[in-house]
C-alpha positions as CSV (number, residue, x, y, z in Angstrom):
1,M,202.6,-143.9,-7.2
2,I,199.6,-144.3,-9.5
3,R,198.4,-147.9,-10.3
4,M,195.8,-148.8,-12.8
5,Y,194.4,-151.3,-10.3
6,D,193.6,-148.5,-7.9
7,L,192.0,-146.4,-10.7
8,I,189.7,-149.3,-11.6
9,Q,188.7,-149.7,-7.9
10,K,188.2,-146.0,-7.5
11,K,185.8,-145.7,-10.5
12,K,184.1,-149.0,-9.4
13,D,183.3,-147.2,-6.1
14,G,181.9,-144.3,-8.0
15,K,184.6,-141.8,-7.2
16,A,186.0,-139.2,-9.6
17,L,189.5,-139.4,-11.1
18,T,191.9,-136.5,-11.1
19,Q,193.4,-135.2,-14.3
20,E,196.7,-136.6,-13.3
21,E,195.2,-140.1,-12.9
22,I,193.3,-139.8,-16.3
23,D,196.5,-138.7,-18.0
24,F,198.4,-141.6,-16.5
25,M,195.8,-144.1,-17.7
26,I,195.5,-142.8,-21.3
27,D,199.3,-142.4,-21.7
28,G,199.9,-145.9,-20.3
29,Y,197.2,-147.5,-22.5
30,T,198.4,-145.7,-25.6
31,K,202.0,-146.9,-25.1
32,G,200.9,-150.5,-24.2
33,D,201.9,-150.3,-20.5
34,I,198.3,-150.8,-19.4
35,S,196.6,-154.0,-20.6
36,N,193.4,-154.4,-22.5
37,E,192.0,-156.4,-19.6
38,Q,192.6,-153.5,-17.2
39,M,191.2,-151.0,-19.6
40,S,188.1,-153.2,-20.2
41,A,187.5,-153.3,-16.5
42,F,187.8,-149.5,-16.3
43,C,185.4,-149.0,-19.2
44,M,182.8,-151.3,-17.6
45,A,183.2,-149.4,-14.3
46,V,182.6,-146.1,-16.2
47,Y,179.6,-147.7,-18.0
48,F,177.9,-148.4,-14.7
49,K,179.2,-145.5,-12.6
50,G,179.6,-142.7,-15.2
51,M,182.0,-139.7,-15.2
52,N,181.4,-136.2,-14.1
53,P,181.9,-133.2,-16.5
54,D,185.4,-132.6,-15.2
55,E,186.4,-136.2,-15.8
56,T,184.8,-136.3,-19.2
57,S,186.5,-133.1,-20.5
58,G,189.8,-134.4,-18.9
59,L,189.5,-137.7,-20.7
60,T,188.8,-135.8,-23.9
61,M,191.9,-133.7,-23.6
62,A,194.1,-136.7,-22.6
63,M,193.0,-138.6,-25.8
64,A,193.4,-135.5,-27.9
65,N,196.9,-135.1,-26.7
66,S,197.8,-138.8,-27.1
67,G,199.2,-138.2,-30.6
68,D,199.6,-135.5,-33.1
69,T,197.6,-132.3,-32.9
70,V,196.9,-129.8,-35.7
71,D,198.2,-126.3,-34.9
72,L,196.2,-123.8,-36.8
73,S,197.4,-120.8,-34.9
74,G,199.6,-119.7,-37.8
75,I,196.6,-119.1,-40.0
76,D,195.0,-115.7,-39.8
77,G,191.3,-115.5,-38.7
78,F,188.8,-117.7,-37.0
79,K,189.0,-121.4,-37.9
80,V,185.8,-123.4,-37.7
81,D,184.9,-127.1,-38.1
82,K,181.7,-129.1,-38.4
83,H,181.0,-132.7,-37.3
84,S,178.0,-134.9,-38.0
85,T,177.3,-138.0,-35.8
86,G,176.6,-139.9,-39.0
87,G,173.7,-140.3,-41.4
88,V,172.4,-141.5,-44.8
89,G,172.7,-139.1,-47.7
90,D,174.6,-136.6,-45.5
91,K,176.6,-134.6,-48.0
92,T,176.3,-131.3,-46.1
93,T,180.0,-130.9,-45.5
94,F,180.8,-129.9,-49.1
95,I,178.1,-127.3,-49.4
96,V,178.6,-125.9,-45.9
97,M,182.4,-125.5,-46.1
98,S,182.0,-123.8,-49.5
99,I,179.5,-121.3,-48.1
100,V,181.5,-120.5,-45.0
101,A,184.9,-120.3,-46.8
102,S,183.4,-118.0,-49.4
103,L,182.9,-115.5,-46.6
104,G,186.6,-115.6,-45.6
105,I,186.1,-117.9,-42.6
106,K,188.7,-120.7,-42.6
107,V,187.5,-124.3,-42.6
108,A,190.2,-126.9,-41.8
109,K,188.3,-130.2,-42.2
110,M,189.5,-133.6,-41.3
111,S,187.1,-136.4,-42.0
112,G,186.7,-140.2,-42.1
113,R,185.4,-143.0,-44.2
114,G,182.0,-144.7,-44.2
115,L,181.3,-147.9,-42.3
116,G,178.0,-149.8,-42.0
117,H,174.9,-147.9,-43.2
118,T,176.5,-144.4,-43.0
119,G,178.5,-142.8,-45.7
120,G,182.0,-141.4,-45.4
121,T,182.9,-137.8,-46.4
122,L,186.3,-138.9,-47.8
123,D,184.7,-141.6,-49.9
124,K,182.3,-139.1,-51.4
125,I,184.9,-136.5,-52.4
126,E,187.2,-139.3,-53.8
127,S,184.5,-139.8,-56.5
128,I,186.0,-136.7,-58.1
129,P,188.9,-137.8,-60.4
130,G,192.3,-136.8,-59.3
131,I,191.3,-135.5,-55.8
132,Q,193.9,-135.7,-53.1
133,I,193.0,-136.1,-49.4
134,E,196.3,-137.1,-47.9
135,F,198.6,-134.1,-47.2
136,H,201.8,-133.3,-45.3
137,P,200.7,-131.0,-42.4
138,D,202.4,-128.0,-44.0
139,D,200.6,-128.6,-47.3
140,F,197.3,-128.9,-45.5
141,L,197.8,-125.7,-43.6
142,R,198.9,-123.9,-46.8
143,R,195.7,-124.8,-48.6
144,V,193.6,-123.6,-45.7
145,E,195.5,-120.3,-45.7
146,E,195.4,-119.7,-49.4
147,V,192.0,-121.2,-50.5
148,G,190.1,-120.8,-47.2
149,A,189.3,-124.5,-46.8
150,C,190.8,-128.0,-47.2
151,L,189.3,-131.4,-46.7
152,A,191.7,-134.1,-45.7
153,G,191.9,-137.6,-44.2
154,Q,192.7,-137.9,-40.5
155,T,196.3,-138.8,-39.8
156,G,197.1,-142.2,-38.2
157,E,198.4,-140.4,-35.2
158,L,195.5,-138.1,-34.6
159,A,194.1,-139.1,-31.2
160,P,195.5,-142.7,-31.3
161,A,194.2,-143.4,-27.8
162,D,190.6,-143.0,-29.0
163,K,191.1,-145.4,-31.9
164,K,192.6,-148.0,-29.6
165,L,190.0,-147.4,-26.9
166,Y,187.0,-147.4,-29.3
167,A,188.0,-150.9,-30.7
168,L,188.2,-152.2,-27.1
169,R,184.8,-150.7,-26.3
170,D,183.3,-152.3,-29.4
171,E,184.5,-155.7,-28.2
172,T,183.3,-155.3,-24.6
173,A,179.8,-153.8,-25.1
174,T,180.8,-150.4,-23.6
175,V,180.3,-148.2,-26.6
176,D,177.0,-146.7,-25.6
177,N,178.1,-144.7,-22.6
178,L,177.5,-141.0,-22.9
179,S,180.8,-139.8,-21.5
180,L,182.8,-142.3,-23.5
181,I,180.9,-141.4,-26.7
182,S,181.3,-137.7,-26.2
183,A,185.0,-137.9,-25.3
184,S,185.6,-140.1,-28.4
185,I,184.0,-137.7,-30.8
186,M,185.4,-134.5,-29.2
187,S,188.9,-135.7,-28.8
188,K,189.4,-135.8,-32.6
189,K,187.7,-132.4,-33.0
190,I,189.9,-130.9,-30.3
191,A,193.1,-132.4,-31.8
192,S,192.1,-131.0,-35.2
193,G,192.8,-127.5,-33.9
194,A,189.7,-125.4,-34.9
195,D,188.7,-122.4,-32.8
196,G,185.0,-123.3,-33.1
197,I,183.0,-126.5,-33.7
198,V,179.4,-126.9,-34.9
199,L,178.0,-130.4,-34.1
200,D,175.2,-132.0,-36.2
201,V,173.7,-134.5,-33.8
202,K,171.4,-136.9,-35.7
203,T,168.3,-138.5,-34.3
204,G,165.8,-140.9,-35.8
205,N,165.7,-144.4,-37.3
206,G,168.9,-143.8,-39.4
207,A,170.9,-142.3,-36.5
208,F,173.1,-143.7,-33.8
209,M,170.9,-141.9,-31.3
210,K,167.4,-143.1,-32.2
211,D,165.7,-141.1,-29.4
212,F,165.5,-137.3,-29.3
213,E,166.2,-137.2,-25.5
214,D,169.3,-139.3,-25.9
215,A,170.5,-137.0,-28.8
216,L,169.9,-134.0,-26.6
217,K,171.9,-135.4,-23.8
218,L,174.8,-136.2,-26.2
219,A,174.6,-132.7,-27.7
220,K,174.7,-131.0,-24.3
221,E,177.6,-133.2,-23.2
222,M,179.7,-132.4,-26.3
223,V,179.0,-128.7,-26.2
224,D,180.1,-128.7,-22.5
225,I,183.3,-130.5,-23.4
226,G,184.1,-128.2,-26.3
227,E,183.6,-125.1,-24.1
228,R,185.7,-126.6,-21.3
229,C,188.4,-127.3,-23.7
230,G,188.5,-123.7,-25.0
231,K,186.5,-124.2,-28.2
232,K,183.4,-122.2,-29.1
233,T,180.9,-124.9,-29.6
234,A,177.2,-125.2,-30.7
235,A,175.1,-128.2,-31.7
236,L,172.0,-128.8,-33.8
237,I,169.8,-131.8,-33.3
238,T,168.6,-132.8,-36.7
239,D,166.3,-135.4,-38.2
240,M,167.5,-138.7,-39.7
241,N,164.1,-140.4,-40.3
242,A,164.7,-140.0,-44.0
243,P,167.8,-139.6,-46.1
244,I,169.1,-136.1,-46.6
245,G,168.4,-135.1,-50.2
246,Y,167.6,-137.6,-52.9
247,H,170.9,-139.4,-53.6
248,I,172.6,-142.0,-51.5
249,G,176.1,-143.1,-52.5
250,N,179.4,-141.4,-53.1
251,G,179.5,-140.1,-56.6
252,L,175.7,-139.7,-56.7
253,E,175.8,-137.5,-53.5
254,M,178.6,-135.4,-55.0
255,M,176.6,-135.0,-58.1
256,E,173.7,-133.7,-55.9
257,V,176.1,-131.4,-54.1
258,I,177.1,-129.8,-57.4
259,H,173.5,-129.5,-58.6
260,V,172.6,-127.6,-55.3
261,L,175.6,-125.3,-55.6
262,K,174.6,-124.6,-59.3
263,G,171.1,-123.6,-58.3
264,V,169.0,-126.7,-58.5
265,R,166.5,-126.4,-55.6
266,L,164.9,-129.9,-55.6
267,A,166.4,-131.1,-52.3
268,T,165.0,-128.5,-50.0
269,D,165.8,-130.5,-46.9
270,L,169.5,-130.6,-47.9
271,I,169.5,-126.9,-48.7
272,D,167.7,-125.9,-45.5
273,L,170.1,-128.0,-43.3
274,C,173.2,-126.6,-45.0
275,I,171.9,-123.0,-44.5
276,E,171.3,-123.6,-40.8
277,L,174.7,-125.4,-40.2
278,S,176.5,-122.6,-42.2
279,A,174.7,-119.9,-40.2
280,H,175.9,-121.4,-36.9
281,M,179.4,-121.7,-38.1
282,I,179.3,-118.1,-39.3
283,Q,177.9,-117.0,-35.9
284,L,180.7,-118.8,-34.0
285,A,183.2,-116.9,-36.1
286,T,181.6,-113.4,-36.1
287,D,179.2,-113.3,-33.1
288,A,176.6,-111.8,-35.5
289,P,172.8,-112.5,-34.8
290,I,171.8,-115.9,-36.2
291,E,169.3,-114.4,-38.6
292,T,172.0,-112.2,-40.1
293,C,174.2,-115.3,-40.5
294,R,171.4,-117.1,-42.2
295,E,171.0,-114.3,-44.7
296,Q,174.7,-114.3,-45.4
297,A,174.6,-118.1,-46.0
298,H,171.6,-117.7,-48.4
299,R,173.4,-115.0,-50.3
300,Q,176.6,-116.9,-50.8
301,L,174.6,-119.9,-52.1
302,E,172.3,-118.0,-54.4
303,S,175.0,-115.7,-55.8
304,G,177.2,-118.6,-57.0
305,A,180.0,-117.6,-54.6
306,A,179.8,-121.0,-52.8
307,L,180.0,-122.8,-56.2
308,E,183.1,-120.8,-57.1
309,K,184.7,-121.6,-53.7
310,F,184.0,-125.3,-54.1
311,G,185.8,-125.2,-57.5
312,D,188.8,-123.5,-55.8
313,I,188.8,-126.2,-53.1
314,I,188.7,-129.0,-55.7
315,A,191.4,-127.5,-57.8
316,A,193.7,-126.9,-54.8
317,Q,193.4,-130.6,-54.0
318,G,194.2,-131.7,-57.5
319,G,190.7,-132.6,-58.5
320,D,189.2,-132.4,-62.0
321,T,186.9,-129.4,-61.9
322,T,185.2,-130.3,-65.2
323,C,182.7,-132.2,-63.0
324,L,181.3,-128.8,-62.0
325,D,180.2,-128.2,-65.6
326,D,178.8,-131.7,-66.0
327,P,178.1,-133.4,-62.7
328,D,176.5,-136.4,-64.5
329,V,180.1,-137.6,-65.3
330,L,180.3,-138.8,-61.7
331,E,177.5,-141.4,-62.2
332,T,179.6,-144.2,-63.5
333,A,177.9,-147.5,-62.5
334,N,176.9,-149.6,-65.5
335,I,173.5,-150.9,-64.4
336,A,170.4,-148.8,-63.7
337,A,167.5,-150.7,-62.1
338,F,164.1,-149.2,-61.3
339,V,162.2,-149.8,-58.1
340,S,158.4,-149.5,-58.3
341,A,155.8,-148.8,-55.7
342,P,153.9,-152.0,-54.7
343,K,150.7,-150.1,-54.1
344,T,149.0,-146.7,-54.4
345,G,149.2,-144.4,-51.5
346,Y,151.4,-142.0,-49.5
347,I,154.9,-143.0,-48.5
348,T,154.3,-142.8,-44.8
349,A,157.8,-143.7,-43.5
350,M,161.3,-144.7,-44.6
351,N,163.7,-146.8,-42.5
352,T,166.8,-144.7,-43.2
353,E,169.2,-147.3,-41.8
354,T,167.8,-149.9,-44.2
355,L,168.2,-147.6,-47.2
356,G,171.8,-147.0,-46.2
357,L,172.4,-150.8,-46.0
358,V,170.9,-151.2,-49.5
359,S,173.2,-148.6,-50.8
360,G,176.1,-150.5,-49.4
361,M,174.8,-153.7,-51.1
362,L,174.8,-151.9,-54.4
363,G,178.5,-151.1,-53.9
364,A,178.5,-147.7,-52.3
365,G,179.7,-148.7,-48.8
366,R,181.8,-151.0,-46.7
367,Q,181.2,-153.3,-43.8
368,T,184.8,-153.4,-42.5
369,A,187.5,-150.7,-42.6
370,D,189.5,-152.9,-45.0
371,D,186.7,-153.1,-47.6
372,V,187.4,-151.3,-50.9
373,I,184.8,-149.3,-52.8
374,N,185.2,-150.4,-56.5
375,N,182.7,-148.1,-58.1
376,Y,181.9,-144.6,-56.7
377,G,178.9,-144.3,-59.0
378,S,176.9,-147.0,-57.1
379,G,174.0,-146.2,-54.9
380,I,170.4,-145.0,-54.9
381,K,168.6,-142.1,-56.6
382,L,165.3,-141.6,-54.9
383,T,162.4,-140.2,-57.0
384,A,160.0,-140.1,-54.1
385,K,160.3,-139.6,-50.3
386,T,158.3,-139.6,-47.1
387,G,155.0,-137.6,-47.6
388,D,154.9,-138.1,-51.4
389,F,151.8,-139.7,-53.1
390,V,152.6,-142.5,-55.5
391,E,150.6,-144.7,-57.8
392,K,151.1,-148.5,-57.9
393,N,154.0,-149.4,-60.2
394,Q,155.3,-145.8,-60.2
395,M,159.1,-145.6,-60.0
396,I,160.2,-144.5,-56.6
397,A,164.0,-145.2,-56.8
398,I,166.8,-146.0,-59.3
399,F,169.5,-148.4,-58.2
400,K,173.0,-147.8,-59.7
401,T,175.4,-150.8,-59.5
402,D,177.8,-153.0,-61.3
403,D,176.5,-156.2,-59.6
404,E,173.3,-157.5,-61.3
405,A,173.2,-160.5,-59.0
406,I,172.2,-158.6,-55.9
407,L,169.4,-156.5,-57.5
408,D,166.5,-158.8,-56.4
409,S,167.6,-159.0,-52.8
410,A,168.5,-155.2,-52.7
411,K,165.0,-154.3,-54.1
412,A,163.3,-156.6,-51.5
413,L,165.3,-155.1,-48.6
414,F,164.6,-151.5,-49.9
415,L,160.8,-152.1,-50.0
416,Q,161.0,-153.5,-46.5
417,G,162.3,-150.1,-45.5
418,V,159.5,-148.1,-47.1
419,E,155.9,-147.9,-45.7
420,F,152.8,-146.9,-47.6
421,G,149.4,-145.8,-46.4
422,P,146.2,-143.9,-47.3
423,E,146.9,-140.8,-45.2
424,K,149.6,-138.2,-45.8
425,P,152.0,-138.5,-42.8
426,I,153.0,-135.6,-40.6
427,K,156.7,-135.2,-41.4
428,P,159.0,-134.6,-38.5
429,P,160.9,-131.3,-38.3
430,L,164.2,-131.0,-40.0
431,I,165.8,-129.5,-36.8
432,Y,164.6,-130.3,-33.3
433,A,166.8,-128.1,-31.1
434,R,169.9,-125.9,-30.8
435,V,172.3,-126.3,-27.9
436,T,174.8,-123.7,-26.9
437,K,176.7,-123.0,-23.7
438,E,174.0,-120.5,-22.8
439,N,170.9,-122.5,-23.3
440,V,168.9,-125.2,-25.1
441,E,166.4,-124.0,-27.6
442,I,163.8,-126.6,-28.5
443,Y,162.4,-125.9,-32.0
444,Q,160.0,-128.8,-32.0
445,N,160.0,-132.1,-30.1
446,K,159.4,-135.5,-31.7
447,D,156.2,-135.8,-29.7
């Protein structure tokens, strides 16, 4: 007979749990048969003693199987998914899924909402009038089959053990354990049913993993889990020391997405990252050389095929496609306030987390899951970024909001997050490393 008391003691002694024991624990906790107090003790034991790769992948599968799972086996072809560990201005999903789906590779994407300083994919696409993100499973699968891609909200029963366990970890200071983080992220990806997963692991001042070495450990752990669970998996470690692109905020980011798909090439960092992520998704699906996959991704973006596919995705989800002709209709906030440089010089650094918080103050985010976004046009339009030279009093950002009362405090916080200096800074690389089951390829380290 398995008892939770014995499992806590076993992990406290640094011993490995069997799959049967892990399944018993997760099933019991999900059903309420195991108390929060006991699970808290277990999480603390894991925090100090760790879990080996077999335990971590076993925990992932147990959480993935704790509720509903998405069965994509009835859809022809390879199904691929992408996951980002969270960033500011990260609107890559929309461009990437359009590129990949335009090549006939199926993208079944389930995403979440923003919280804190990071934006949510669902919040961004909901800035398009009429868009639907909640579907019956059959309707979701039909759209993936017919259109090639669908973006939907995660069901309430997708990996419920993870939702319950994460809330407990948040209350007991056991969030930042590598095995628990990896299992949490990957359980939802495994339950979503894709054949392949590309992970965008952020590092830098706006990321959960501030340090490159920590991001590398997380990427390796998640790739290992994915492969152990039968999913072709690869990870890119990418920079989050500056926002991706120039727009931060839901409708503003969607506007930038459409501009990129229509051929505007201002946000080169956004474009380069999307090409790289797309190429790795294509490679998982086709096993083609990565350079060939990059060329394919470039071609789909430049030819307009990705734009056409994005229109198909929006239309299939009930969205108003007229925004593709005039993206500026998504910018709906009533107040535009300019932020000026306090001195002449180069922008030497941006605290990306701070900029994300400012965007939230302006109305683009939420601090709790129950908060409501009242205006999807709120946020920040940057006119200068790290490495740019600016004159004193030159405009460096435009705030969009409906709340005039917060403008002064928002501007003050924004400027606290921007550093100026006489020398042009050395910008960090956009992509630091690639992690696959075969090897780790370091493109360029932070040092």
